[in-house]
N, CA, C and O atoms as CSV, one atom per row, in Angstrom:
chain,resi,resn,atom,element,x,y,z
A,1,MET,N,N,29.524,18.663,1.726
A,1,MET,CA,C,29.364,17.217,2.740
A,1,MET,C,C,30.544,16.426,2.414
A,1,MET,O,O,30.815,16.410,1.214
A,2,ARG,N,N,31.381,15.705,3.257
A,2,ARG,CA,C,32.186,14.916,3.154
A,2,ARG,C,C,30.806,13.241,3.600
A,2,ARG,O,O,30.445,12.994,4.750
A,3,THR,N,N,30.437,12.584,2.595
A,3,THR,CA,C,29.775,11.377,2.677
A,3,THR,C,C,30.363,10.532,3.836
A,3,THR,O,O,31.537,10.524,4.206
A,4,LEU,N,N,29.340,9.833,4.329
A,4,LEU,CA,C,29.528,8.998,5.061
A,4,LEU,C,C,30.505,7.689,4.797
A,4,LEU,O,O,31.357,7.241,5.564
A,5,ASP,N,N,30.113,7.185,3.426
A,5,ASP,CA,C,30.834,5.995,2.946
A,5,ASP,C,C,32.008,6.177,2.266
A,5,ASP,O,O,32.670,5.220,1.865
A,6,THR,N,N,32.502,7.945,2.009
A,6,THR,CA,C,33.474,8.378,1.487
A,6,THR,C,C,34.189,9.613,2.052
A,6,THR,O,O,34.385,10.738,1.592
A,7,PRO,N,N,34.413,9.193,2.861
A,7,PRO,CA,C,34.576,10.568,4.012
A,7,PRO,C,C,35.897,11.875,3.442
A,7,PRO,O,O,36.080,13.048,3.767
A,8,GLU,N,N,36.648,10.878,2.409
A,8,GLU,CA,C,37.818,11.423,2.073
A,8,GLU,C,C,37.574,12.308,1.120
A,8,GLU,O,O,38.354,13.236,0.905
A,9,GLN,N,N,36.525,12.137,0.475
A,9,GLN,CA,C,36.233,13.205,-0.530
A,9,GLN,C,C,34.853,14.044,-0.578
A,9,GLN,O,O,33.988,13.660,0.209
A,10,TRP,N,N,34.638,14.805,-1.153
A,10,TRP,CA,C,33.108,15.683,-1.526
A,10,TRP,C,C,32.389,15.222,-1.947
A,10,TRP,O,O,32.055,15.607,-3.068
A,11,GLY,N,N,31.848,14.364,-1.469
A,11,GLY,CA,C,30.936,13.518,-2.338
A,11,GLY,C,C,29.116,14.338,-2.252
A,11,GLY,O,O,28.710,14.925,-1.249
A,12,TYR,N,N,28.305,14.161,-3.536
A,12,TYR,CA,C,26.956,14.897,-3.345
A,12,TYR,C,C,26.456,13.425,-3.045
A,12,TYR,O,O,26.919,12.290,-3.168
A,13,VAL,N,N,25.279,14.006,-2.590
A,13,VAL,CA,C,23.858,13.334,-2.255
A,13,VAL,C,C,22.700,13.948,-3.161
A,13,VAL,O,O,22.174,14.982,-2.750
A,14,PHE,N,N,22.168,13.282,-4.607
A,14,PHE,CA,C,21.503,14.030,-4.957
A,14,PHE,C,C,20.195,12.982,-5.434
A,14,PHE,O,O,19.258,13.337,-6.149
A,15,ASN,N,N,20.412,11.441,-4.775
A,15,ASN,CA,C,19.447,10.536,-5.625
A,15,ASN,C,C,19.770,9.030,-4.524
A,15,ASN,O,O,20.827,8.689,-3.992
A,16,ASP,N,N,18.766,8.551,-4.492
A,16,ASP,CA,C,18.491,7.136,-3.795
A,16,ASP,C,C,19.339,6.810,-3.440
A,16,ASP,O,O,19.521,6.678,-2.230
A,17,LEU,N,N,20.649,6.408,-4.751
A,17,LEU,CA,C,21.591,5.164,-4.694
A,17,LEU,C,C,22.849,6.069,-4.152
A,17,LEU,O,O,23.726,5.424,-3.577
A,18,ASP,N,N,23.065,7.639,-4.278
A,18,ASP,CA,C,23.601,8.187,-3.055
A,18,ASP,C,C,23.604,7.927,-2.048
A,18,ASP,O,O,24.601,7.553,-1.432
A,19,ALA,N,N,21.951,8.112,-1.381
A,19,ALA,CA,C,21.600,8.150,-0.143
A,19,ALA,C,C,22.039,6.690,0.477
A,19,ALA,O,O,22.689,6.651,1.521
A,20,ILE,N,N,21.660,5.525,-0.200
A,20,ILE,CA,C,22.326,4.297,0.258
A,20,ILE,C,C,23.554,4.100,0.682
A,20,ILE,O,O,23.809,3.352,1.626
A,21,ALA,N,N,24.475,4.787,-0.010
A,21,ALA,CA,C,25.534,4.374,0.116
A,21,ALA,C,C,26.218,5.031,1.484
A,21,ALA,O,O,27.322,4.728,1.935
A,22,SER,N,N,25.279,6.015,2.037
A,22,SER,CA,C,25.759,6.621,3.422
A,22,SER,C,C,24.764,6.149,4.559
A,22,SER,O,O,24.978,6.034,5.766
A,23,PHE,N,N,23.805,5.947,3.946
A,23,PHE,CA,C,22.738,4.842,5.137
A,23,PHE,C,C,23.742,3.755,5.612
A,23,PHE,O,O,23.650,3.518,6.816
A,24,THR,N,N,24.805,2.947,4.848
A,24,THR,CA,C,25.224,2.012,5.224
A,24,THR,C,C,25.809,2.626,6.453
A,24,THR,O,O,25.459,2.144,7.530
A,25,TYR,N,N,26.758,3.748,6.440
A,25,TYR,CA,C,27.536,4.230,7.529
A,25,TYR,C,C,26.977,4.664,8.623
A,25,TYR,O,O,27.464,4.661,9.753
A,26,GLN,N,N,25.531,5.191,8.149
A,26,GLN,CA,C,25.004,5.797,9.463
A,26,GLN,C,C,24.431,5.067,10.908
A,26,GLN,O,O,23.412,4.379,10.958
A,27,HIS,N,N,25.194,5.332,11.898
A,27,HIS,CA,C,24.499,4.633,12.997
A,27,HIS,C,C,23.117,5.302,13.615
A,27,HIS,O,O,22.261,4.662,14.225
A,28,THR,N,N,23.074,6.762,13.327
A,28,THR,CA,C,21.923,7.181,14.848
A,28,THR,C,C,20.940,7.338,13.132
A,28,THR,O,O,21.191,7.454,11.933
A,29,PRO,N,N,19.615,7.229,14.164
A,29,PRO,CA,C,18.233,7.657,13.221
A,29,PRO,C,C,18.131,8.637,12.710
A,29,PRO,O,O,17.369,8.596,11.744
A,30,LEU,N,N,18.717,9.881,12.979
A,30,LEU,CA,C,18.903,10.906,12.193
A,30,LEU,C,C,20.698,11.488,11.783
A,30,LEU,O,O,21.640,11.554,12.573
A,31,CYS,N,N,20.687,11.841,10.287
A,31,CYS,CA,C,22.016,12.536,10.109
A,31,CYS,C,C,21.422,13.605,8.886
A,31,CYS,O,O,20.750,13.430,7.869
A,32,LEU,N,N,22.070,14.855,9.578
A,32,LEU,CA,C,22.075,15.942,8.658
A,32,LEU,C,C,23.200,15.845,8.151
A,32,LEU,O,O,24.303,15.616,8.647
A,33,PHE,N,N,22.723,16.113,6.697
A,33,PHE,CA,C,24.086,16.748,5.656
A,33,PHE,C,C,24.108,18.325,4.993
A,33,PHE,O,O,23.407,19.207,5.489
A,34,GLY,N,N,24.812,18.526,4.057
A,34,GLY,CA,C,24.935,19.511,3.686
A,34,GLY,C,C,25.971,19.636,2.210
A,34,GLY,O,O,26.571,18.584,1.992
A,35,HIS,N,N,26.125,20.254,1.651
A,35,HIS,CA,C,27.159,20.651,0.893
A,35,HIS,C,C,26.927,20.725,-0.717
A,35,HIS,O,O,27.831,21.183,-1.415
A,36,THR,N,N,25.483,20.186,-1.415
A,36,THR,CA,C,24.477,20.193,-2.212
A,36,THR,C,C,23.914,21.958,-2.407
A,36,THR,O,O,24.021,22.712,-3.374
A,37,HIS,N,N,23.406,22.133,-1.282
A,37,HIS,CA,C,22.729,23.135,-1.439
A,37,HIS,C,C,20.935,23.229,-1.981
A,37,HIS,O,O,20.339,24.240,-2.352
A,38,TRP,N,N,20.467,21.995,-1.876
A,38,TRP,CA,C,19.796,21.460,-2.426
A,38,TRP,C,C,18.829,20.646,-0.992
A,38,TRP,O,O,19.014,19.499,-0.587
A,39,PRO,N,N,17.927,21.538,-0.514
A,39,PRO,CA,C,16.954,21.043,0.471
A,39,PRO,C,C,16.383,19.523,0.143
A,39,PRO,O,O,15.770,19.436,-0.921
A,40,THR,N,N,16.475,18.656,0.708
A,40,THR,CA,C,16.008,17.003,0.300
A,40,THR,C,C,15.984,16.004,1.714
A,40,THR,O,O,16.481,16.072,2.838
A,41,ALA,N,N,15.451,15.420,1.262
A,41,ALA,CA,C,15.314,13.857,2.551
A,41,ALA,C,C,15.420,12.892,2.246
A,41,ALA,O,O,15.208,12.830,1.035
A,42,PHE,N,N,15.667,11.902,2.691
A,42,PHE,CA,C,16.048,10.524,2.133
A,42,PHE,C,C,15.610,9.346,3.714
A,42,PHE,O,O,15.848,9.695,4.871
A,43,VAL,N,N,15.105,8.295,3.417
A,43,VAL,CA,C,14.493,7.412,4.741
A,43,VAL,C,C,14.647,6.588,4.295
A,43,VAL,O,O,14.441,6.393,3.097
A,44,ARG,N,N,15.232,5.477,5.399
A,44,ARG,CA,C,15.674,3.849,5.012
A,44,ARG,C,C,14.727,3.098,6.169
A,44,ARG,O,O,14.655,3.315,7.379
A,45,ASP,N,N,14.139,2.284,5.458
A,45,ASP,CA,C,13.139,1.485,6.309
A,45,ASP,C,C,13.043,0.430,5.402
A,45,ASP,O,O,14.069,0.569,4.737
A,46,ASP,N,N,12.376,-0.655,4.909
A,46,ASP,CA,C,12.739,-1.888,4.191
A,46,ASP,C,C,13.160,-1.310,2.594
A,46,ASP,O,O,13.330,-2.010,1.595
A,47,SER,N,N,13.275,0.325,2.711
A,47,SER,CA,C,13.728,0.381,0.884
A,47,SER,C,C,14.489,1.871,1.771
A,47,SER,O,O,14.551,2.189,2.959
A,48,VAL,N,N,15.052,2.598,0.297
A,48,VAL,CA,C,15.713,3.971,0.894
A,48,VAL,C,C,15.054,4.532,-0.831
A,48,VAL,O,O,15.268,4.052,-1.944
A,49,ARG,N,N,14.021,5.986,-0.301
A,49,ARG,CA,C,13.582,6.887,-1.206
A,49,ARG,C,C,13.632,8.236,-0.263
A,49,ARG,O,O,13.785,8.548,0.918
A,50,ARG,N,N,13.393,8.860,-1.614
A,50,ARG,CA,C,13.604,10.532,-1.079
A,50,ARG,C,C,11.946,10.823,-0.720
A,50,ARG,O,O,11.002,10.277,-1.291
A,51,ILE,N,N,11.880,11.602,0.131
A,51,ILE,CA,C,10.507,11.678,0.561
A,51,ILE,C,C,10.174,13.206,1.011
A,51,ILE,O,O,10.814,13.390,2.046
A,52,PRO,N,N,9.443,14.381,0.674
A,52,PRO,CA,C,8.856,15.205,0.609
A,52,PRO,C,C,9.619,15.873,2.247
A,52,PRO,O,O,9.580,15.300,3.337
A,53,THR,N,N,10.188,17.059,1.969
A,53,THR,CA,C,10.453,18.040,2.858
A,53,THR,C,C,9.467,19.152,3.134
A,53,THR,O,O,8.986,19.760,2.178
A,54,GLY,N,N,9.252,19.349,3.928
A,54,GLY,CA,C,8.406,20.400,4.919
A,54,GLY,C,C,8.615,19.621,6.420
A,54,GLY,O,O,9.482,20.079,7.163
A,55,GLN,N,N,7.833,18.464,6.857
A,55,GLN,CA,C,7.757,18.467,8.083
A,55,GLN,C,C,7.861,17.276,8.049
A,55,GLN,O,O,6.912,16.667,7.555
A,56,VAL,N,N,8.898,16.586,8.494
A,56,VAL,CA,C,9.188,15.217,8.507
A,56,VAL,C,C,8.895,14.493,10.210
A,56,VAL,O,O,9.520,15.000,11.142
A,57,LEU,N,N,8.102,13.529,10.441
A,57,LEU,CA,C,7.921,12.918,11.212
A,57,LEU,C,C,9.112,11.659,12.060
A,57,LEU,O,O,9.214,10.496,11.669
A,58,LEU,N,N,9.483,11.935,12.618
A,58,LEU,CA,C,10.591,10.610,12.723
A,58,LEU,C,C,10.179,9.307,13.729
A,58,LEU,O,O,9.965,9.258,14.941
A,59,SER,N,N,10.166,8.145,12.530
A,59,SER,CA,C,9.738,7.170,13.249
A,59,SER,C,C,10.438,6.197,13.850
A,59,SER,O,O,11.538,5.962,13.350
A,60,ALA,N,N,10.052,5.450,14.951
A,60,ALA,CA,C,11.286,4.429,15.677
A,60,ALA,C,C,11.317,3.608,14.215
A,60,ALA,O,O,10.478,3.557,13.317
A,61,GLY,N,N,12.419,3.091,14.333
A,61,GLY,CA,C,12.851,1.958,13.136
A,61,GLY,C,C,13.683,2.311,11.967
A,61,GLY,O,O,14.552,1.630,11.422
A,62,LYS,N,N,13.221,3.607,11.654
A,62,LYS,CA,C,13.810,3.953,10.233
A,62,LYS,C,C,14.817,5.133,10.578
A,62,LYS,O,O,14.760,5.994,11.455
A,63,LYS,N,N,15.500,4.950,9.860
A,63,LYS,CA,C,16.979,6.249,9.518
A,63,LYS,C,C,16.033,7.544,8.238
A,63,LYS,O,O,15.188,7.501,7.344
A,64,TYR,N,N,16.862,8.510,8.923
A,64,TYR,CA,C,16.455,9.468,7.939
A,64,TYR,C,C,18.090,10.207,7.760
A,64,TYR,O,O,19.107,10.043,8.434
A,65,PHE,N,N,17.893,10.838,6.878
A,65,PHE,CA,C,19.392,11.688,6.134
A,65,PHE,C,C,18.690,13.175,5.180
A,65,PHE,O,O,17.951,13.193,4.195
A,66,ILE,N,N,19.048,13.829,5.647
A,66,ILE,CA,C,18.210,14.883,5.846
A,66,ILE,C,C,19.064,16.186,5.001
A,66,ILE,O,O,19.989,16.730,5.606
A,67,ASN,N,N,18.810,16.518,3.991
A,67,ASN,CA,C,19.703,17.913,3.601
A,67,ASN,C,C,18.946,19.491,4.065
A,67,ASN,O,O,18.195,19.948,3.203
A,68,PRO,N,N,19.067,20.139,5.068
A,68,PRO,CA,C,18.149,21.542,5.289
A,68,PRO,C,C,18.532,22.452,4.191
A,68,PRO,O,O,17.869,23.489,4.159
A,69,GLY,N,N,19.351,22.332,3.371
A,69,GLY,CA,C,19.085,23.502,2.029
A,69,GLY,C,C,20.481,24.079,2.093
A,69,GLY,O,O,21.500,23.388,2.106
A,70,SER,N,N,20.450,25.370,2.132
A,70,SER,CA,C,21.320,26.489,2.071
A,70,SER,C,C,21.052,27.909,2.104
A,70,SER,O,O,20.179,28.344,1.352
A,71,ILE,N,N,21.857,28.913,3.085
A,71,ILE,CA,C,21.482,30.330,3.876
A,71,ILE,C,C,22.290,31.007,2.241
A,71,ILE,O,O,21.859,32.110,1.906
A,72,GLY,N,N,23.079,30.549,1.568
A,72,GLY,CA,C,23.141,31.138,0.540
A,72,GLY,C,C,23.890,30.638,-0.593
A,72,GLY,O,O,24.709,29.790,-0.237
A,73,GLN,N,N,23.890,30.872,-1.830
A,73,GLN,CA,C,23.719,30.166,-3.357
A,73,GLN,C,C,23.225,28.512,-3.043
A,73,GLN,O,O,23.858,27.484,-2.802
A,74,PRO,N,N,21.786,28.832,-3.180
A,74,PRO,CA,C,21.236,27.474,-3.172
A,74,PRO,C,C,20.732,27.334,-4.962
A,74,PRO,O,O,20.690,28.292,-5.734
A,75,ARG,N,N,20.414,25.996,-5.292
A,75,ARG,CA,C,20.412,25.095,-6.103
A,75,ARG,C,C,19.336,24.450,-6.468
A,75,ARG,O,O,19.237,23.555,-7.307
A,76,ASP,N,N,18.440,24.987,-5.737
A,76,ASP,CA,C,16.764,24.080,-6.157
A,76,ASP,C,C,15.520,25.634,-6.492
A,76,ASP,O,O,14.353,25.758,-6.120
A,77,ARG,N,N,16.231,26.420,-7.160
A,77,ARG,CA,C,15.342,27.061,-7.447
A,77,ARG,C,C,14.778,27.982,-7.056
A,77,ARG,O,O,13.960,28.569,-7.763
A,78,ASP,N,N,15.113,28.413,-5.624
A,78,ASP,CA,C,14.120,28.966,-4.445
A,78,ASP,C,C,15.291,30.090,-3.804
A,78,ASP,O,O,16.013,29.610,-2.930
A,79,TRP,N,N,15.438,30.981,-4.029
A,79,TRP,CA,C,16.808,31.901,-3.776
A,79,TRP,C,C,16.536,32.167,-2.253
A,79,TRP,O,O,17.460,32.745,-1.680
A,80,ARG,N,N,15.358,31.828,-1.438
A,80,ARG,CA,C,15.122,32.209,-0.060
A,80,ARG,C,C,15.798,31.389,0.652
A,80,ARG,O,O,15.795,30.190,0.372
A,81,ALA,N,N,16.596,31.949,1.846
A,81,ALA,CA,C,17.606,30.865,2.976
A,81,ALA,C,C,16.477,29.905,3.233
A,81,ALA,O,O,15.272,30.108,3.388
A,82,ALA,N,N,17.487,28.357,3.238
A,82,ALA,CA,C,16.729,27.514,3.687
A,82,ALA,C,C,17.568,26.873,5.190
A,82,ALA,O,O,18.755,27.037,5.473
A,83,TYR,N,N,16.706,26.249,5.850
A,83,TYR,CA,C,17.197,25.692,6.981
A,83,TYR,C,C,16.291,24.581,7.629
A,83,TYR,O,O,15.274,24.327,6.984
A,84,CYS,N,N,16.448,24.003,8.584
A,84,CYS,CA,C,15.958,23.190,9.022
A,84,CYS,C,C,15.889,22.990,10.827
A,84,CYS,O,O,16.919,22.658,11.413
A,85,VAL,N,N,14.315,23.277,11.766
A,85,VAL,CA,C,14.376,23.104,12.753
A,85,VAL,C,C,14.229,21.196,13.390
A,85,VAL,O,O,13.334,20.379,13.174
A,86,TYR,N,N,15.253,21.092,14.032
A,86,TYR,CA,C,14.392,19.521,14.647
A,86,TYR,C,C,14.512,19.904,16.073
A,86,TYR,O,O,15.351,20.353,16.853
A,87,ASP,N,N,12.619,19.309,16.032
A,87,ASP,CA,C,12.109,19.588,17.378
A,87,ASP,C,C,12.248,18.196,18.445
A,87,ASP,O,O,11.163,17.633,18.588
A,88,THR,N,N,13.208,17.663,19.082
A,88,THR,CA,C,13.770,16.515,19.737
A,88,THR,C,C,12.342,16.062,20.307
A,88,THR,O,O,11.759,15.045,19.930
A,89,GLU,N,N,11.919,16.852,21.154
A,89,GLU,CA,C,10.577,16.356,22.004
A,89,GLU,C,C,9.682,16.007,21.176
A,89,GLU,O,O,9.307,14.877,21.487
A,90,ARG,N,N,9.024,16.471,20.087
A,90,ARG,CA,C,8.048,15.682,18.879
A,90,ARG,C,C,8.611,14.546,18.148
A,90,ARG,O,O,8.010,13.476,18.050
A,91,GLU,N,N,9.753,14.768,17.638
A,91,GLU,CA,C,10.792,14.055,16.877
A,91,GLU,C,C,10.277,14.431,14.946
A,91,GLU,O,O,10.091,13.733,13.950
A,92,VAL,N,N,10.216,16.131,15.312
A,92,VAL,CA,C,10.187,16.102,13.704
A,92,VAL,C,C,11.257,17.373,13.636
A,92,VAL,O,O,11.751,18.174,14.430
A,93,VAL,N,N,11.327,17.042,12.026
A,93,VAL,CA,C,12.238,17.640,11.675
A,93,VAL,C,C,11.358,18.653,10.545
A,93,VAL,O,O,10.671,18.329,9.577
A,94,GLU,N,N,11.638,19.782,11.017
A,94,GLU,CA,C,10.735,21.005,9.918
A,94,GLU,C,C,12.036,22.052,8.767
A,94,GLU,O,O,13.150,22.552,8.922
A,95,GLN,N,N,11.330,21.968,7.997
A,95,GLN,CA,C,11.675,22.666,6.437
A,95,GLN,C,C,11.427,24.200,6.755
A,95,GLN,O,O,10.260,24.525,6.974
A,96,ARG,N,N,12.244,25.006,6.793
A,96,ARG,CA,C,11.846,26.789,6.492
A,96,ARG,C,C,12.555,27.199,5.603
A,96,ARG,O,O,13.687,26.790,5.347
A,97,ARG,N,N,11.852,28.196,4.947
A,97,ARG,CA,C,12.436,29.331,4.555
A,97,ARG,C,C,12.078,30.666,5.005
A,97,ARG,O,O,11.103,31.066,5.642
A,98,VAL,N,N,13.319,31.396,4.420
A,98,VAL,CA,C,12.970,32.757,4.836
A,98,VAL,C,C,13.479,33.563,4.315
A,98,VAL,O,O,14.702,33.467,4.203
A,99,ASN,N,N,12.775,34.757,3.740
A,99,ASN,CA,C,13.628,36.041,2.867
A,99,ASN,C,C,14.582,36.760,3.293
A,99,ASN,O,O,14.422,36.941,4.500
A,100,TYR,N,N,15.532,37.281,2.894
A,100,TYR,CA,C,16.146,38.541,3.167
A,100,TYR,C,C,16.833,39.298,1.983
A,100,TYR,O,O,16.694,38.960,0.807
A,101,ASP,N,N,17.640,40.428,2.440
A,101,ASP,CA,C,18.028,40.902,1.667
A,101,ASP,C,C,18.604,40.696,0.623
A,101,ASP,O,O,19.791,41.009,0.715
A,102,LEU,N,N,18.147,40.065,-0.964
A,102,LEU,CA,C,18.673,39.398,-1.325
A,102,LEU,C,C,19.834,40.656,-2.410
A,102,LEU,O,O,20.783,40.222,-3.063
A,103,GLU,N,N,19.444,42.232,-2.365
A,103,GLU,CA,C,20.030,43.112,-3.522
A,103,GLU,C,C,21.287,43.352,-2.202
A,103,GLU,O,O,22.453,43.218,-2.574
A,104,THR,N,N,21.178,43.506,-1.534
A,104,THR,CA,C,22.541,44.027,-0.180
A,104,THR,C,C,23.180,42.661,-0.152
A,104,THR,O,O,24.396,42.828,-0.065
A,105,ALA,N,N,22.921,41.584,-0.183
A,105,ALA,CA,C,23.911,40.524,-0.478
A,105,ALA,C,C,24.549,40.057,-1.765
A,105,ALA,O,O,25.560,39.361,-1.854
A,106,GLN,N,N,23.586,40.688,-3.053
A,106,GLN,CA,C,24.412,40.719,-4.334
A,106,GLN,C,C,25.298,41.549,-4.770
A,106,GLN,O,O,26.111,41.207,-5.629
A,107,ARG,N,N,25.270,42.924,-4.172
A,107,ARG,CA,C,26.123,43.950,-3.640
A,107,ARG,C,C,27.591,43.676,-3.008
A,107,ARG,O,O,28.587,44.168,-3.538
A,108,LYS,N,N,27.651,43.104,-2.189
A,108,LYS,CA,C,28.226,42.727,-1.272
A,108,LYS,C,C,29.522,41.760,-1.816
A,108,LYS,O,O,30.743,41.891,-1.910
A,109,ILE,N,N,28.630,40.835,-2.079
A,109,ILE,CA,C,29.413,39.477,-3.324
A,109,ILE,C,C,30.082,40.260,-4.394
A,109,ILE,O,O,31.201,39.822,-4.665
A,110,ARG,N,N,29.674,41.387,-5.136
A,110,ARG,CA,C,30.246,42.163,-6.536
A,110,ARG,C,C,31.261,42.894,-5.447
A,110,ARG,O,O,32.421,42.806,-5.851
A,111,LYS,N,N,31.153,43.600,-4.160
A,111,LYS,CA,C,32.398,44.557,-3.967
A,111,LYS,C,C,33.272,43.462,-3.106
A,111,LYS,O,O,34.315,43.916,-2.635
A,112,ALA,N,N,33.001,42.163,-2.855
A,112,ALA,CA,C,33.749,41.460,-2.170
A,112,ALA,C,C,34.935,41.073,-3.388
A,112,ALA,O,O,35.936,40.402,-3.135
A,113,GLY,N,N,34.609,41.640,-4.762
A,113,GLY,CA,C,35.561,41.251,-6.071
A,113,GLY,C,C,35.119,40.055,-6.615
A,113,GLY,O,O,35.567,39.897,-7.751
A,114,LEU,N,N,34.115,38.786,-6.067
A,114,LEU,CA,C,33.942,37.547,-6.302
A,114,LEU,C,C,32.697,37.800,-7.866
A,114,LEU,O,O,32.068,38.770,-8.292
A,115,PRO,N,N,32.854,36.227,-8.336
A,115,PRO,CA,C,32.505,36.370,-9.950
A,115,PRO,C,C,31.029,36.716,-9.949
A,115,PRO,O,O,30.166,36.196,-9.242
A,116,ASP,N,N,30.877,37.642,-10.819
A,116,ASP,CA,C,28.736,37.957,-10.896
A,116,ASP,C,C,28.787,37.194,-10.759
A,116,ASP,O,O,28.872,37.066,-9.538
A,117,ARG,N,N,28.821,35.795,-11.468
A,117,ARG,CA,C,27.922,34.935,-11.369
A,117,ARG,C,C,27.421,34.320,-9.803
A,117,ARG,O,O,26.334,33.744,-9.760
A,118,LEU,N,N,28.045,34.425,-8.833
A,118,LEU,CA,C,27.965,34.212,-7.231
A,118,LEU,C,C,26.415,35.098,-7.342
A,118,LEU,O,O,25.294,34.656,-7.091
A,119,ALA,N,N,26.714,36.164,-7.700
A,119,ALA,CA,C,25.648,37.485,-7.266
A,119,ALA,C,C,24.677,36.946,-8.014
A,119,ALA,O,O,23.821,36.549,-7.224
A,120,ASP,N,N,24.337,36.710,-9.173
A,120,ASP,CA,C,23.458,36.591,-10.178
A,120,ASP,C,C,22.788,35.343,-9.920
A,120,ASP,O,O,21.617,35.289,-10.295
A,121,ARG,N,N,23.263,34.363,-9.377
A,121,ARG,CA,C,22.737,33.202,-9.382
A,121,ARG,C,C,21.286,33.306,-7.898
A,121,ARG,O,O,20.179,32.776,-7.806
A,122,LEU,N,N,21.907,34.061,-7.170
A,122,LEU,CA,C,20.969,34.539,-5.843
A,122,LEU,C,C,19.782,34.361,-6.399
A,122,LEU,O,O,18.915,33.508,-6.207
A,123,ALA,N,N,19.858,35.413,-7.224
A,123,ALA,CA,C,18.245,35.387,-7.774
A,123,ALA,C,C,17.223,34.554,-8.120
A,123,ALA,O,O,16.018,34.622,-7.878
A,124,PHE,N,N,18.088,33.498,-8.916
A,124,PHE,CA,C,17.295,32.487,-9.305
A,124,PHE,C,C,17.622,31.133,-8.515
A,124,PHE,O,O,16.979,30.110,-8.749
A,125,GLY,N,N,18.353,31.162,-7.842
A,125,GLY,CA,C,18.384,30.104,-6.965
A,125,GLY,C,C,18.893,28.763,-7.811
A,125,GLY,O,O,18.249,27.714,-7.825
A,126,ARG,N,N,19.998,28.941,-8.428
A,126,ARG,CA,C,20.596,27.703,-9.147
A,126,ARG,C,C,21.773,28.461,-9.411
A,126,ARG,O,O,22.712,27.950,-10.022
């Protein structure tokens, strides 16, 4: 992800301080971001704080900065594919996980000549 505060760099957003910098440049109630392979969500109202993923009900007057996670190469110790569904009518962002054929994915990574660590880390989610 190119963070909103430094789009010319490949910045990471892991904590409240990182999120504060991007919230400064966010002009919409919701921004979905990636690059960390780590599902997380932040809200800005009177303060900026991390909030639980799962189901995030968007409230008027607040801003949300949400990372749906990763379909591959996860970093949060959960090997399953992670993604979000944004229900625009209900104003809810729902984090979801789905199993996939892990062994086939690992085999294809190795067959492509990529480093073994990329195949191995899939099973551990980090």
